[in-house]
Backbone as CSV, one residue per row, in Angstrom:
resi,resn,N_x,N_y,N_z,CA_x,CA_y,CA_z,C_x,C_y,C_z
1,MET,74.099,-80.269,98.119,74.184,-81.672,98.028,72.857,-82.184,97.586
2,SER,72.762,-82.996,96.542,71.539,-83.573,96.042,71.210,-84.796,96.934
3,LEU,69.838,-84.853,97.286,69.386,-86.004,98.007,68.821,-87.084,97.169
4,VAL,68.738,-86.820,95.893,68.191,-87.710,94.907,69.308,-88.290,94.042
5,LYS,69.285,-89.604,93.765,70.269,-90.248,92.908,69.991,-89.725,91.518
6,THR,71.022,-89.236,90.836,70.855,-88.678,89.477,71.582,-89.484,88.433
7,TRP,72.419,-90.324,88.788,73.238,-91.183,87.824,72.876,-92.646,88.057
8,TYR,72.420,-93.264,86.944,72.031,-94.725,87.011,72.757,-95.455,85.938
9,THR,72.920,-96.762,86.204,73.465,-97.562,85.086,72.460,-97.561,83.948
10,PRO,72.903,-97.702,82.720,71.956,-97.694,81.624,70.842,-98.683,81.769
11,GLU,71.130,-99.857,82.242,70.127,-100.903,82.449,69.106,-100.506,83.491
12,SER,69.532,-99.966,84.621,68.601,-99.518,85.624,67.744,-98.328,85.114
13,ALA,68.349,-97.463,84.403,67.561,-96.340,83.853,66.467,-96.861,82.877
14,ALA,66.850,-97.780,82.021,65.899,-98.345,81.015,64.775,-99.047,81.764
15,ASP,65.081,-99.782,82.800,64.075,-100.530,83.593,63.173,-99.554,84.306
16,LYS,63.731,-98.502,84.857,62.934,-97.497,85.553,61.879,-96.927,84.776
17,PHE,62.114,-96.712,83.479,61.109,-96.017,82.649,60.431,-97.013,81.638
18,GLY,60.887,-98.281,81.647,60.259,-99.205,80.752,60.567,-99.031,79.268
19,ILE,61.760,-98.619,79.000,62.213,-98.328,77.651,63.316,-99.379,77.253
20,GLN,63.483,-99.536,76.003,64.539,-100.439,75.511,65.884,-99.885,75.779
21,ILE,66.808,-100.650,76.093,68.237,-100.182,76.225,68.759,-99.623,74.946
22,GLY,68.286,-100.124,73.865,68.727,-99.545,72.532,68.306,-98.116,72.329
23,GLN,67.070,-97.792,72.815,66.605,-96.455,72.692,67.429,-95.482,73.569
24,LEU,67.724,-95.934,74.721,68.544,-95.128,75.625,69.953,-94.956,75.070
25,GLN,70.507,-95.989,74.453,71.815,-95.846,73.832,71.866,-94.862,72.682
26,GLU,70.770,-94.836,71.955,70.571,-93.898,70.832,70.547,-92.495,71.355
27,TRP,69.863,-92.211,72.425,69.761,-90.904,73.000,71.170,-90.412,73.469
28,VAL,71.986,-91.367,74.051,73.300,-91.060,74.458,74.124,-90.734,73.238
29,LYS,74.013,-91.531,72.196,74.857,-91.340,70.958,74.493,-89.976,70.352
30,GLU,73.224,-89.591,70.405,72.832,-88.274,69.825,73.097,-87.060,70.700
31,GLY,73.617,-87.379,71.982,73.944,-86.260,72.847,72.796,-85.707,73.665
32,LEU,71.718,-86.425,73.577,70.451,-85.994,74.333,70.453,-86.392,75.820
33,VAL,71.253,-87.378,76.195,71.381,-87.915,77.527,72.855,-87.874,77.920
34,ARG,73.127,-87.161,79.003,74.526,-87.128,79.459,74.951,-88.461,80.002
35,SER,76.205,-88.766,79.769,76.621,-90.162,80.252,78.111,-89.980,80.792
36,GLU,78.399,-90.990,81.537,79.855,-91.218,82.030,80.371,-92.516,81.423
37,ARG,81.551,-92.438,80.882,82.090,-93.621,80.249,83.360,-94.142,80.985
38,GLU,83.552,-95.337,80.806,84.858,-96.013,81.130,85.327,-96.690,79.881
39,GLY,86.228,-95.962,79.267,86.703,-96.376,77.946,85.658,-96.104,76.915
40,GLU,85.185,-97.047,76.179,84.148,-96.950,75.189,82.779,-97.274,75.797
41,LYS,82.769,-97.806,76.986,81.458,-98.326,77.505,80.803,-97.224,78.359
42,VAL,79.440,-97.023,78.142,78.656,-96.121,78.990,78.345,-96.797,80.208
43,VAL,78.746,-96.231,81.442,78.465,-96.926,82.623,77.465,-96.202,83.443
44,ARG,77.164,-94.918,83.236,76.132,-94.246,83.924,75.497,-93.199,83.031
45,VAL,74.230,-92.992,83.278,73.471,-91.948,82.539,72.708,-91.022,83.502
46,ASN,72.496,-89.857,82.989,71.793,-88.878,83.931,70.358,-89.102,83.812
47,ILE,69.702,-89.490,84.909,68.320,-89.862,84.948,67.356,-88.671,84.640
48,ASP,67.790,-87.484,84.907,66.951,-86.267,84.607,66.841,-86.101,83.048
49,ASP,67.955,-86.348,82.397,67.962,-86.336,80.869,67.050,-87.414,80.302
50,VAL,67.141,-88.582,80.921,66.330,-89.717,80.439,64.830,-89.367,80.646
51,ARG,64.530,-88.785,81.772,63.131,-88.385,82.083,62.597,-87.416,81.016
52,LEU,63.453,-86.507,80.642,63.026,-85.418,79.699,62.799,-86.065,78.275
53,GLU,63.636,-87.004,77.920,63.443,-87.683,76.603,62.206,-88.591,76.636
54,VAL,61.948,-89.283,77.776,60.775,-90.135,77.870,59.511,-89.239,77.766
55,GLU,59.488,-88.092,78.447,58.360,-87.239,78.395,58.106,-86.739,77.017
56,ALA,59.255,-86.362,76.286,59.129,-85.904,74.951,58.565,-86.935,74.003
57,MET,58.987,-88.191,74.175,58.588,-89.297,73.437,57.032,-89.595,73.603
58,VAL,56.625,-89.519,74.855,55.190,-89.684,75.149,54.358,-88.615,74.527
59,GLN,54.813,-87.328,74.523,54.010,-86.236,73.903,53.949,-86.386,72.452
60,ARG,54.992,-86.938,71.798,54.953,-87.091,70.386,53.996,-88.223,69.899
61,SER,53.704,-89.144,70.772,52.864,-90.275,70.411,51.360,-90.032,70.711
């Protein structure tokens, strides 16, 4: 059992890392960040995937 919260709402994940929600949505669309959907709407994203993409973004800049 994980003691760390791994699934966040997209808004909370974007706030946590100081990124734009549009950037996060693009990563989800590209399949770089796992997500859970309700219909067409993304309701949760995997924070570990988000962290990896933010780290990669920082390294590229």
